[in-house]
C-alpha positions as CSV (number, residue, x, y, z in Angstrom):
1,M,-18.1,-0.5,-22.9
2,I,-16.2,2.6,-21.7
3,N,-19.2,4.9,-22.4
4,K,-21.5,2.5,-20.4
5,L,-19.0,2.5,-17.5
6,M,-18.8,6.3,-17.6
7,G,-22.6,6.7,-17.7
8,Y,-22.9,4.3,-14.8
9,F,-20.6,6.3,-12.6
10,N,-22.3,9.6,-13.5
11,E,-25.9,8.7,-12.7
12,S,-27.6,10.5,-9.9
13,Y,-26.7,9.2,-6.5
14,Q,-29.3,7.1,-4.7
15,P,-28.2,6.5,-1.1
16,A,-30.7,3.8,-0.3
17,G,-30.0,1.8,-3.5
18,K,-26.2,2.1,-4.0
19,N,-23.5,1.3,-1.6
20,P,-20.3,3.3,-2.3
21,Y,-18.2,0.7,-0.4
22,R,-19.6,-2.1,-2.6
23,L,-19.1,-0.1,-5.8
24,M,-15.5,0.6,-4.9
25,A,-14.7,-3.0,-4.0
26,L,-16.4,-4.2,-7.2
27,S,-14.3,-1.7,-9.3
28,F,-11.1,-3.2,-7.9
29,L,-12.4,-6.7,-8.4
30,G,-13.4,-6.0,-12.0
31,V,-9.9,-4.7,-12.9
32,M,-8.3,-7.7,-11.2
33,S,-10.5,-10.0,-13.3
34,V,-9.6,-8.3,-16.6
35,G,-5.9,-8.4,-15.5
36,T,-6.1,-12.1,-14.8
37,A,-7.6,-12.8,-18.3
38,L,-4.8,-10.8,-20.0
39,L,-2.0,-12.4,-18.0
40,M,-3.3,-15.9,-18.9
41,L,-2.7,-15.2,-22.6
42,P,0.2,-16.9,-24.2
43,I,1.6,-13.6,-25.4
44,A,2.0,-12.5,-21.8
45,T,4.7,-15.1,-21.1
46,V,8.3,-15.5,-22.4
47,D,7.8,-19.1,-23.4
48,G,4.4,-18.4,-25.0
49,R,2.7,-21.2,-23.1
50,G,0.4,-18.9,-21.0
51,T,-0.1,-19.0,-17.2
52,N,-2.5,-21.0,-15.1
53,L,-5.4,-19.4,-13.5
54,V,-4.0,-19.3,-9.9
55,D,-0.7,-17.7,-10.8
56,A,-2.3,-15.2,-13.2
57,A,-4.9,-14.3,-10.7
58,F,-2.4,-14.0,-7.9
59,T,-0.2,-11.7,-10.1
60,A,-3.2,-9.5,-11.1
61,V,-4.4,-9.2,-7.5
62,S,-0.9,-8.4,-6.3
63,C,-0.5,-5.7,-9.0
64,V,-3.9,-4.0,-8.4
65,S,-3.5,-4.2,-4.7
66,V,0.0,-2.8,-5.2
67,T,1.5,-5.6,-3.1
68,G,4.4,-7.2,-5.0
69,L,4.1,-10.8,-3.8
70,A,4.8,-13.1,-6.7
71,T,4.3,-16.8,-7.4
72,V,6.4,-16.7,-10.6
73,D,9.6,-14.9,-11.4
74,T,8.6,-11.4,-12.8
75,Y,11.7,-10.9,-14.9
76,H,12.0,-14.4,-16.4
77,H,8.3,-15.5,-16.6
78,W,6.5,-12.5,-18.1
79,S,7.1,-11.1,-21.6
80,L,7.2,-7.4,-22.4
81,F,3.4,-7.5,-23.0
82,G,2.9,-9.2,-19.6
83,K,5.1,-6.6,-17.8
84,V,3.2,-3.8,-19.5
85,V,-0.1,-5.2,-18.4
86,M,1.3,-5.5,-14.8
87,T,2.5,-1.9,-14.9
88,I,-0.9,-0.7,-16.0
89,L,-2.6,-2.7,-13.2
90,I,-0.1,-1.2,-10.7
91,Q,-0.8,2.3,-11.9
92,L,-4.6,1.7,-11.7
93,G,-4.2,0.2,-8.2
94,G,-1.9,3.0,-7.0
95,L,-4.1,5.9,-8.2
96,G,-7.4,4.1,-7.4
97,I,-9.8,2.7,-10.0
98,V,-12.4,5.4,-9.3
99,T,-9.7,8.2,-9.5
100,F,-8.4,6.9,-12.8
101,T,-11.9,6.4,-14.2
102,T,-12.8,10.0,-13.3
103,L,-9.6,11.3,-14.9
104,V,-10.6,9.5,-18.1
105,T,-14.1,11.0,-17.8
106,L,-12.6,14.5,-17.5
107,L,-10.3,14.0,-20.5
108,M,-13.4,13.0,-22.5
109,G,-15.1,16.2,-21.5
110,R,-17.8,14.5,-19.5
111,K,-19.3,15.9,-16.3
112,I,-18.8,14.2,-12.9
113,G,-22.0,13.2,-11.2
114,L,-22.7,13.2,-7.5
115,R,-22.3,9.4,-7.2
116,N,-18.8,9.5,-8.6
117,R,-17.9,12.5,-6.4
118,L,-19.0,10.5,-3.3
119,L,-16.9,7.5,-4.5
120,L,-13.9,9.8,-5.1
121,Q,-14.3,11.2,-1.6
122,E,-14.1,7.7,-0.2
123,D,-11.4,6.5,-2.5
124,M,-9.1,9.5,-1.9
125,G,-9.9,9.8,1.9
126,N,-11.0,13.4,1.5
127,D,-13.2,14.7,4.2
128,Q,-15.4,16.9,2.0
129,Q,-16.6,17.0,-1.6
130,R,-15.9,20.7,-2.2
131,G,-12.9,21.1,-4.5
132,I,-12.5,17.3,-4.9
133,I,-12.1,17.5,-8.7
134,G,-9.2,20.0,-8.1
135,V,-7.7,17.6,-5.7
136,L,-8.0,14.8,-8.2
137,K,-6.2,16.8,-10.9
138,S,-3.4,17.6,-8.4
139,I,-3.1,14.0,-7.4
140,C,-2.7,12.8,-11.0
141,A,-0.3,15.6,-12.0
142,F,1.8,15.0,-8.9
143,T,1.9,11.2,-9.4
144,F,2.9,11.4,-13.1
145,A,5.5,14.1,-12.4
146,V,7.2,12.2,-9.6
147,E,7.1,8.9,-11.6
148,F,8.6,10.7,-14.6
149,V,11.6,12.0,-12.5
150,G,12.0,8.6,-10.8
151,A,12.0,6.9,-14.3
152,L,14.8,9.2,-15.6
153,V,16.9,8.4,-12.5
154,Y,16.3,4.6,-12.9
155,I,17.2,4.7,-16.6
156,V,20.6,6.3,-15.8
157,Q,21.2,4.1,-12.8
158,L,20.1,0.8,-14.3
159,Y,21.8,1.3,-17.7
160,P,25.2,0.0,-16.6
161,Y,23.6,-3.1,-15.2
162,I,20.9,-4.1,-17.8
163,G,21.8,-2.0,-20.9
164,D,19.2,-0.8,-23.4
165,S,16.3,-2.5,-21.6
166,A,16.7,0.2,-18.9
167,W,14.8,2.6,-21.3
168,Y,11.5,0.7,-20.6
169,I,12.4,-1.1,-17.4
170,G,13.2,2.3,-15.7
171,P,9.6,3.8,-16.1
172,M,8.0,0.4,-15.1
173,Q,10.2,0.3,-12.0
174,A,9.4,4.0,-11.1
175,I,5.7,3.3,-11.3
176,S,6.0,0.1,-9.2
177,T,8.2,1.9,-6.6
178,F,6.1,5.1,-6.3
179,C,2.9,3.0,-6.0
180,N,4.6,1.0,-3.3
181,A,3.9,-2.2,-5.3
182,G,7.1,-4.0,-4.6
183,F,7.6,-5.7,-8.0
184,V,11.1,-5.7,-9.4
185,F,11.0,-5.7,-13.2
186,F,14.6,-6.7,-13.6
187,D,16.5,-9.7,-12.2
188,N,15.5,-10.3,-8.6
189,N,19.1,-10.8,-7.5
190,L,20.2,-7.4,-8.9
191,P,18.9,-5.4,-5.9
192,Y,21.2,-7.5,-3.7
193,V,24.1,-6.4,-5.9
194,M,23.0,-2.8,-5.7
195,V,22.9,-2.7,-1.9
196,S,25.8,-0.2,-1.9
197,D,24.6,1.7,-5.0
198,W,23.5,5.0,-3.4
199,L,21.8,6.4,-6.5
200,F,19.5,3.3,-6.6
201,N,18.9,3.5,-2.9
202,V,18.2,7.2,-2.7
203,N,15.9,7.2,-5.7
204,T,14.0,4.1,-4.5
205,E,13.7,5.4,-0.9
206,G,12.5,8.8,-2.2
207,L,9.8,7.3,-4.3
208,I,8.7,5.0,-1.5
209,V,8.5,7.8,1.1
210,I,6.7,10.3,-1.2
211,G,4.2,7.6,-2.4
212,S,3.4,6.4,1.1
213,F,3.3,9.8,2.8
214,G,-0.2,10.7,1.6
215,Y,-1.3,13.2,-1.1
216,L,-3.2,15.6,1.1
217,A,-0.4,15.8,3.7
218,T,2.1,16.4,0.9
219,F,-0.1,19.2,-0.6
220,D,-0.4,20.7,2.8
221,I,3.3,20.9,3.2
222,W,3.6,22.4,-0.3
223,R,1.0,25.1,0.5
224,N,2.9,26.1,3.6
225,R,6.4,25.9,2.1
226,S,7.0,29.6,2.3
227,K,6.0,29.8,6.0
228,R,8.2,26.9,7.1
229,R,6.4,26.7,10.4
230,F,5.3,23.3,11.8
231,D,2.3,24.8,13.7
232,E,0.8,26.1,10.4
233,L,0.3,22.5,9.1
234,R,-2.9,20.5,9.5
235,L,-3.0,18.0,12.4
236,N,-3.0,15.1,10.0
237,T,0.2,16.4,8.3
238,K,1.9,16.9,11.7
239,I,1.1,13.4,12.8
240,M,2.4,12.0,9.5
241,L,5.6,13.9,9.7
242,V,6.4,12.9,13.3
243,G,5.2,9.3,12.7
244,T,7.1,8.8,9.5
245,I,10.4,10.2,10.8
246,S,10.1,8.3,14.1
247,L,9.4,4.9,12.4
248,I,12.2,5.3,9.9
249,A,14.7,6.4,12.5
250,L,13.7,3.7,15.0
251,G,13.6,1.0,12.4
252,T,17.0,1.9,11.0
253,I,18.6,1.9,14.5
254,L,17.1,-1.5,15.5
255,I,17.7,-3.2,12.2
256,A,21.3,-2.0,12.1
257,A,21.9,-3.2,15.7
258,I,20.4,-6.6,15.1
259,E,21.9,-7.4,11.7
260,W,25.2,-5.6,12.1
261,N,27.3,-8.8,12.3
262,N,24.9,-11.1,10.4
263,P,27.2,-12.6,7.7
264,N,24.2,-13.2,5.4
265,T,22.9,-9.7,5.5
266,L,24.8,-6.6,6.7
267,G,27.9,-8.3,8.0
268,P,30.1,-8.1,4.8
269,L,29.3,-4.4,4.2
270,T,31.3,-1.4,5.3
271,A,30.0,0.6,8.2
272,V,28.5,3.3,6.0
273,D,26.8,0.8,3.7
274,K,25.5,-1.1,6.7
275,I,23.7,2.1,7.9
276,G,22.5,2.7,4.3
277,A,21.2,-0.8,4.0
278,A,19.5,-0.7,7.4
279,L,17.8,2.6,6.4
280,F,16.6,1.0,3.2
281,Q,15.1,-2.0,5.1
282,A,13.4,0.4,7.5
283,I,11.8,2.3,4.7
284,T,10.7,-0.6,2.4
285,P,8.3,-2.2,4.9
286,R,6.3,1.0,4.6
287,T,4.5,-1.2,2.0
288,A,7.1,-0.9,-0.8
289,G,8.4,-4.4,-0.7
290,I,11.7,-3.9,-2.6
291,A,14.6,-5.5,-0.7
292,T,18.4,-5.2,-1.0
293,V,19.1,-8.0,1.5
294,D,17.8,-11.5,1.6
295,Y,14.8,-11.6,4.0
296,G,15.1,-15.3,4.3
297,Q,18.4,-14.8,6.1
298,L,17.3,-12.1,8.6
299,H,17.2,-12.7,12.3
300,P,13.8,-13.7,13.6
301,I,13.7,-10.5,15.7
302,T,14.3,-8.4,12.6
303,L,11.5,-10.4,10.8
304,F,9.1,-9.6,13.7
305,L,10.1,-5.9,13.7
306,T,9.5,-5.8,10.0
307,I,6.0,-7.4,10.6
308,I,5.2,-4.5,12.9
309,L,6.3,-2.0,10.4
310,M,4.4,-3.7,7.6
311,F,1.2,-3.8,9.8
312,I,1.5,0.0,10.5
313,G,2.1,0.9,6.8
314,G,2.2,4.4,5.5
315,G,-0.2,7.3,5.4
316,A,-3.9,7.6,4.6
317,N,-4.8,8.8,1.1
318,S,-1.5,7.4,-0.3
319,T,-0.4,4.5,-2.3
320,A,0.6,2.6,0.8
321,G,-1.2,-0.1,2.7
322,G,-1.3,-1.2,6.3
323,V,-3.6,0.2,9.0
324,K,-1.9,3.6,8.5
325,I,0.3,5.7,10.9
326,T,-2.5,8.0,11.9
327,T,-4.6,5.0,13.0
328,I,-1.9,3.7,15.3
329,V,-1.3,7.2,16.7
330,V,-5.0,7.7,17.5
331,A,-5.1,4.3,19.2
332,F,-1.9,5.2,21.2
333,L,-3.4,8.5,22.2
334,A,-6.6,6.9,23.4
335,V,-4.5,4.6,25.6
336,R,-2.6,7.6,26.9
337,T,-5.9,9.3,27.8
338,L,-6.5,6.5,30.4
339,F,-3.6,7.8,32.4
340,N,-3.7,11.6,32.1
341,N,-7.1,12.1,33.7
342,R,-8.6,13.9,30.7
343,P,-12.1,13.3,29.3
344,D,-11.1,13.6,25.6
345,V,-8.3,12.2,23.4
346,E,-6.1,15.2,22.7
347,V,-3.0,15.8,20.6
348,M,-1.1,19.0,19.7
349,E,-3.8,21.2,21.2
350,R,-6.6,19.5,19.3
351,R,-9.3,17.1,20.4
352,V,-9.8,13.9,18.4
353,S,-13.4,13.0,17.8
354,T,-14.9,9.9,19.4
355,V,-15.9,8.5,16.0
356,T,-12.3,8.7,14.9
357,V,-11.1,6.9,18.0
358,F,-13.8,4.2,17.5
359,K,-12.8,3.8,13.9
360,A,-9.1,3.5,14.7
361,H,-9.7,0.7,17.2
362,G,-12.1,-1.0,14.8
363,I,-9.6,-0.9,12.0
364,I,-6.8,-2.4,14.2
365,L,-9.1,-5.1,15.7
366,L,-10.5,-6.2,12.3
367,S,-7.1,-6.2,10.7
368,L,-5.5,-8.3,13.4
369,T,-8.4,-10.7,13.2
370,L,-7.9,-11.1,9.4
371,I,-4.2,-11.6,9.8
372,F,-4.8,-14.1,12.6
373,L,-7.3,-16.2,10.7
374,A,-5.3,-16.2,7.5
375,T,-2.1,-17.1,9.3
376,C,-3.8,-20.0,11.1
377,Y,-5.1,-21.3,7.8
378,L,-1.7,-21.2,6.2
379,A,-0.1,-22.8,9.3
380,W,-2.7,-25.6,9.0
381,D,-2.1,-26.0,5.3
382,E,1.6,-25.6,5.0
383,N,4.7,-27.2,6.6
384,I,6.5,-23.9,7.0
385,P,7.8,-22.1,10.1
386,F,5.1,-20.0,11.7
387,I,7.1,-16.7,11.7
388,N,7.5,-17.0,7.9
389,L,3.8,-17.5,7.5
390,L,2.9,-14.6,9.7
391,F,5.5,-12.5,7.8
392,E,3.9,-13.6,4.4
393,V,0.3,-12.8,5.6
394,T,1.2,-9.4,7.1
395,S,3.1,-8.5,3.9
396,A,-0.1,-9.4,1.9
397,F,-2.3,-7.4,4.2
398,G,0.0,-4.4,4.3
399,T,0.3,-4.7,0.5
400,V,4.1,-4.7,1.0
401,G,5.4,-7.6,-1.1
402,L,8.3,-8.6,1.1
403,S,8.7,-12.3,1.4
404,T,11.1,-14.8,3.0
405,G,10.9,-16.7,-0.3
406,I,8.0,-19.1,0.4
407,T,5.3,-17.6,-2.0
408,P,6.0,-19.9,-5.0
409,D,5.9,-23.0,-2.8
410,L,2.5,-22.3,-1.3
411,S,-0.5,-24.6,-2.1
412,E,-3.3,-23.2,-4.4
413,S,-5.7,-22.8,-1.5
414,S,-3.1,-20.8,0.5
415,K,-2.5,-18.6,-2.6
416,W,-6.3,-17.9,-2.8
417,V,-6.3,-16.9,0.9
418,L,-3.4,-14.5,0.3
419,M,-5.3,-13.0,-2.6
420,L,-8.3,-12.3,-0.3
421,V,-5.9,-10.8,2.2
422,M,-4.2,-8.6,-0.5
423,F,-7.6,-7.5,-1.8
424,T,-8.8,-6.6,1.7
425,G,-5.6,-4.8,2.4
426,R,-5.9,-2.6,-0.7
427,V,-9.6,-1.6,-0.4
428,G,-9.4,-1.5,3.5
429,V,-11.1,-3.6,6.1
430,M,-13.7,-1.0,6.7
431,T,-14.6,-0.9,3.0
432,M,-14.9,-4.7,2.9
433,L,-17.1,-4.6,6.0
434,G,-19.1,-1.8,4.5
435,T,-19.8,-3.7,1.3
436,W,-22.5,-5.6,3.2
437,A,-22.8,-4.0,6.6
438,L,-23.4,-0.4,5.6
439,K,-26.7,0.9,7.1
440,T,-28.6,3.6,5.2
441,S,-31.5,4.0,7.6
442,A,-31.5,6.8,10.2
443,P,-30.2,5.9,13.7
444,K,-32.8,5.3,16.4
445,P,-33.3,8.3,18.7
446,I,-32.8,6.2,21.8
447,S,-30.2,6.7,24.5
448,Y,-29.9,3.7,26.8
449,P,-28.9,4.0,30.5
450,E,-25.2,3.5,31.2
451,G,-24.2,0.0,32.4
452,N,-21.0,-1.0,34.2
453,I,-18.6,-3.6,32.7
454,L,-15.5,-4.8,34.6
455,L,-12.3,-4.6,32.6
């Protein structure tokens, strides 16, 4: 089976006959299907009774899409076998199915064909094929190294709470956190207890930020570490740095201000711990989904602020979801251009291509449309406050995993809708659209006269 799969990926590329978007979407769908079958096995549950199709499929989709929403309690429902399956699915989803498959191909000594290189280029968000195998190796090495360090810290930090089980829970949690999956493999109430545990907070926040920042941007900073000059970085890296710091700082300030005296969230904490908890809740919507306060007790304004942060997400070419920081920045710059009397969208002495501007607005519009339709369906199907439903759908789309606690109570049809939203959020709305709308024919050499439309 593996040899057939490897051979399929390494056939010569045929542009007219093979759609790279469709192949990528099918690769994720295939792994989700296998994961569903494994999680339905009796051995995957603590009580040995197995799991029904909807809950097993929801968990598998949530794992591969690195979301973290759960319809059953991860710690009490799944056996060690089930948790291992979930961890593998999360790792596959975080790295990308094509990336992981190519890594296995390299380890087997096989050559990488042109088709797989094109798929890798799309999966990793790289703008060129040259050196893409080297980038792949760097991504895998970086991922496993960071997860290893995070696992060691988790083992030390969790041992006083959960004892010897920290030896295997620690690595699982490190993979989940770095991949921004949002699953908690120990008791769900324990993070609330550890709200003031700075070792847990710093390790978790570090893994989230590193995982969501973007591999190429991280490598760019590493290459220029000796120069220590901001202007030596690539434009994408500069935008990611400024955007990440700004969102975290603004989120921390607003959450602290809103929740400071809330007796059910930050109220009982000391001033220092309040700031630390606010920082954590500002970072986790970057598609990580791990919470140290009860989101069901947050002020509606904080919920809406979190929805915005979840919609934005992290960086391109990362384990994070959302529409991405760079997409929002490009859209904002395009709006700014309307008022500065300039013919082009410009930032940091660089011009942004028209195609990039169109793509950014397309991603935002399609994403908002998906969230709107899914939320409307859940609002029609469920008797739950609208803000909670919007929060749940945005969390699914942004592959975050945060919830106000309504996920287990949703109907089966609502769960299937959320699965579709999670799947789309992981592969991307443009990829989903490209699975059937990609055109391989040459564009028509026609330029129509300009028409006037009132706005």
